[in-house]
Wavefront OBJ file of the C-alpha trace (Angstrom):
o trace
v 146.280 141.581 -85.821
v 147.886 140.803 -82.622
v 149.175 137.619 -81.322
v 146.875 135.504 -78.492
v 147.853 136.072 -75.077
v 149.026 133.191 -72.981
v 146.319 130.844 -70.896
v 146.367 133.321 -67.814
v 146.328 136.695 -69.846
v 142.529 137.327 -69.752
v 142.150 136.105 -65.991
v 145.282 138.819 -65.426
v 143.433 141.465 -67.304
v 140.358 140.767 -65.255
v 141.939 140.430 -62.199
v 143.630 144.010 -62.583
v 140.164 145.292 -62.905
v 138.912 144.018 -59.780
v 139.301 147.168 -57.486
v 137.081 149.012 -60.055
v 134.368 146.185 -59.945
v 134.444 146.166 -56.161
v 134.047 149.790 -55.807
v 131.059 150.204 -58.130
v 129.487 147.177 -56.626
v 129.816 148.819 -53.058
v 128.378 152.237 -54.205
v 125.447 150.420 -55.934
v 124.659 149.099 -52.728
v 124.940 152.151 -50.910
v 127.793 150.999 -48.820
v 130.781 152.912 -47.561
v 134.303 151.974 -47.879
v 134.332 151.398 -43.859
v 130.931 149.470 -43.853
v 132.447 147.256 -46.341
v 135.725 146.815 -44.716
v 133.914 145.880 -41.226
v 131.502 143.305 -42.802
v 134.260 141.739 -44.400
v 136.457 141.591 -41.539
v 139.456 143.525 -43.300
v 141.264 146.714 -42.765
v 140.006 149.837 -44.576
v 143.132 150.505 -45.729
v 143.572 146.724 -47.248
v 139.984 147.746 -48.998
v 141.408 150.901 -50.149
v 144.587 149.028 -51.511
v 142.150 146.709 -53.436
v 139.994 149.107 -54.985
v 142.942 151.778 -56.028
v 145.704 149.560 -56.971
v 145.420 147.720 -60.260
v 148.001 144.995 -59.288
v 146.553 144.118 -56.307
v 145.866 140.247 -56.003
v 143.735 139.187 -52.855
v 143.900 136.093 -51.690
v 140.721 133.526 -52.153
v 139.376 134.104 -48.581
v 139.228 137.962 -49.221
v 137.540 137.498 -52.365
v 135.048 135.048 -50.998
v 134.103 137.361 -48.342
v 134.076 140.355 -50.565
v 131.616 138.621 -52.793
v 129.255 137.398 -50.090
v 129.340 141.057 -48.569
v 128.560 142.568 -51.571
v 125.975 140.117 -52.674
v 127.693 139.106 -56.031
v 130.168 135.988 -57.210
v 134.000 136.169 -57.355
v 133.542 135.815 -61.107
v 131.860 138.820 -61.390
v 134.428 140.658 -59.460
v 137.013 139.653 -61.121
v 135.465 139.922 -64.390
v 135.263 136.125 -65.487
v 131.570 136.605 -66.433
v 132.314 139.697 -68.651
v 131.554 137.582 -71.940
v 128.613 135.944 -70.530
v 125.055 136.853 -70.771
v 123.180 137.778 -67.426
v 120.706 135.103 -66.517
v 122.756 132.042 -67.440
v 122.130 130.765 -63.607
v 119.358 128.137 -62.738
v 116.009 129.815 -61.516
v 115.856 130.613 -58.013
v 113.849 128.779 -55.358
v 110.193 129.760 -55.149
v 110.603 132.788 -57.385
v 107.849 135.631 -57.051
v 106.996 137.984 -59.645
v 105.585 141.410 -58.975
v 104.467 144.473 -60.836
v 106.340 147.783 -60.424
v 104.261 150.666 -59.530
v 104.563 153.836 -62.223
v 106.644 155.602 -59.588
v 108.866 152.690 -59.067
v 109.400 152.433 -62.598
v 110.295 156.295 -63.066
v 113.097 155.681 -60.144
v 114.475 152.877 -61.982
v 114.395 154.546 -65.258
v 115.863 157.387 -63.812
v 119.160 155.515 -62.692
v 120.460 156.181 -66.204
v 122.889 154.113 -68.231
v 122.077 151.636 -71.019
v 118.938 150.588 -72.102
v 117.360 148.847 -75.434
v 115.645 150.260 -78.027
v 113.373 148.291 -80.065
v 112.578 149.723 -83.775
v 111.484 148.846 -87.037
v 113.852 148.561 -89.853
v 113.603 147.788 -93.632
v 115.044 144.070 -92.724
v 112.317 143.825 -89.752
v 112.336 144.877 -85.882
v 115.946 145.384 -84.444
v 116.744 145.886 -80.769
v 120.165 148.007 -80.026
v 121.714 149.195 -77.091
v 121.951 153.181 -76.285
v 123.283 155.279 -73.349
v 120.598 157.207 -72.477
v 119.300 159.738 -69.595
v 115.862 160.777 -68.679
v 115.149 164.373 -68.845
v 111.644 165.750 -67.844
v 110.323 162.284 -67.920
v 111.444 161.503 -71.494
v 113.867 159.101 -72.577
v 116.917 160.971 -74.414
v 119.979 159.785 -76.163
v 122.344 160.781 -78.832
v 123.252 158.927 -82.169
v 124.738 159.160 -85.692
v 122.764 160.482 -88.505
v 123.184 156.895 -90.379
v 123.048 155.147 -87.094
v 120.237 151.990 -86.485
v 119.063 153.975 -83.308
v 118.266 157.003 -85.819
v 115.492 155.040 -87.284
v 113.710 155.883 -84.359
v 112.948 159.072 -85.372
v 109.010 159.765 -86.079
v 108.092 156.289 -85.309
v 106.434 154.178 -82.351
v 109.345 152.464 -80.411
v 109.894 150.177 -77.446
v 112.706 150.963 -74.946
v 113.670 148.589 -72.157
v 116.098 148.576 -69.131
v 116.886 145.830 -66.860
v 119.081 144.456 -63.895
v 120.159 141.025 -63.545
v 121.644 139.591 -60.260
v 123.071 136.063 -61.220
v 124.181 135.384 -57.537
v 120.631 135.780 -56.185
v 118.439 134.946 -59.383
v 116.535 138.188 -58.825
v 116.268 141.115 -61.181
v 113.983 143.471 -62.667
v 112.658 145.122 -66.081
v 111.204 148.185 -66.973
v 109.654 148.620 -70.633
v 108.632 152.059 -72.075
v 106.715 152.180 -75.510
v 106.463 155.662 -76.863
v 106.940 157.930 -79.633
v 110.353 159.070 -80.695
v 111.217 162.546 -82.315
v 114.394 164.281 -83.292
v 115.293 167.171 -81.300
v 116.133 170.404 -83.331
v 115.732 173.340 -81.499
v 119.138 174.847 -80.468
v 118.393 175.861 -77.402
v 116.789 172.803 -76.334
v 119.789 170.831 -77.641
v 122.043 173.153 -75.236
v 120.087 172.257 -72.543
v 119.787 168.672 -72.991
v 123.479 168.454 -73.299
v 123.883 170.079 -69.825
v 121.249 167.430 -68.219
v 122.284 164.277 -69.371
v 124.115 162.036 -67.433
v 125.190 159.333 -70.184
v 127.488 159.678 -73.147
v 127.461 157.407 -75.919
v 130.252 155.047 -75.354
v 130.987 154.559 -79.006
v 132.141 157.785 -79.205
v 132.727 159.676 -82.577
v 130.214 162.349 -84.163
v 126.807 161.479 -82.608
v 124.963 164.952 -82.837
v 121.652 163.574 -83.622
v 119.538 163.890 -80.394
v 116.510 161.826 -80.090
v 113.676 161.972 -77.542
v 111.476 159.392 -76.449
v 107.958 160.703 -75.093
v 106.464 157.598 -73.158
v 102.800 156.413 -73.585
v 102.920 153.431 -71.261
v 105.568 152.438 -68.788
v 105.206 148.950 -67.130
v 107.619 146.968 -65.333
v 108.073 143.573 -63.384
v 110.518 142.420 -60.605
v 111.249 138.924 -59.758
v 112.455 138.056 -56.137
v 113.049 134.894 -54.439
v 110.481 133.886 -51.761
v 111.149 132.810 -48.377
v 111.449 129.292 -47.786
v 108.453 127.546 -45.698
v 108.864 127.076 -41.898
v 109.449 123.526 -41.129
v 108.460 122.148 -37.802
v 111.570 121.555 -35.502
l 1 2 3 4 5 6 7 8 9 10 11 12 13 14 15 16 17 18 19 20 21 22 23 24 25 26 27 28 29 30 31 32 33 34 35 36 37 38 39 40 41 42 43 44 45 46 47 48 49 50 51 52 53 54 55 56 57 58 59 60 61 62 63 64 65 66 67 68 69 70 71 72 73 74 75 76 77 78 79 80 81 82 83 84 85 86 87 88 89 90 91 92 93 94 95 96 97 98 99 100 101 102 103 104 105 106 107 108 109 110 111 112 113 114 115 116 117 118 119 120 121 122 123 124 125 126 127 128 129 130 131 132 133 134 135 136 137 138 139 140 141 142 143 144 145 146 147 148 149 150 151 152 153 154 155 156 157 158 159 160 161 162 163 164 165 166 167 168 169 170 171 172 173 174 175 176 177 178 179 180 181 182 183 184 185 186 187 188 189 190 191 192 193 194 195 196 197 198 199 200 201 202 203 204 205 206 207 208 209 210 211 212 213 214 215 216 217 218 219 220 221 222 223 224 225 226 227 228 229 230 231 232
């Protein structure tokens, strides 16, 4: 068991991860490094330095401008909210719910990443995270033979993905309900191995391929409505 670090060790570790978080958020918004630097009012070379050098420690002003341009918070950029569940902020002003179309759901599902698998177990329903991909419209993931996600094989399951933006109290979720089955054909397994975008973060021997064929796909988005106009 290792000794605990000092009072600044956690923040220092998070700060060293700043560049990766800035670059990931910038790409998520579809911004180039040049566009981001221009909107922040900083040099492109300085932004490159922030993104590529773990030891970079920008000033408070630069951090605030980056967070504003990237539609996020300083806490998120520095990793301060890493152990905080999303959605802990207050509800936004005039929230609006909209139903997502099947096409919108497909696009959001197709972004790949980590989703939540809901399946029955001997102790009752459980929800576990899995790294997944979408191949030919089906949810595909790998797991271990004795892993909790393996319980999905041969059952009707639920699968959910979402995105929460705490800074703006906005987000979306997509729910898939369908039948899960094991992929056993060797040729199909090889094809999936070449097609998937997300590998299991847990590592190890995870050779059981599971495919969820959707029967129903629904989604919702929450946004913040515009404030009503006021007479001047």
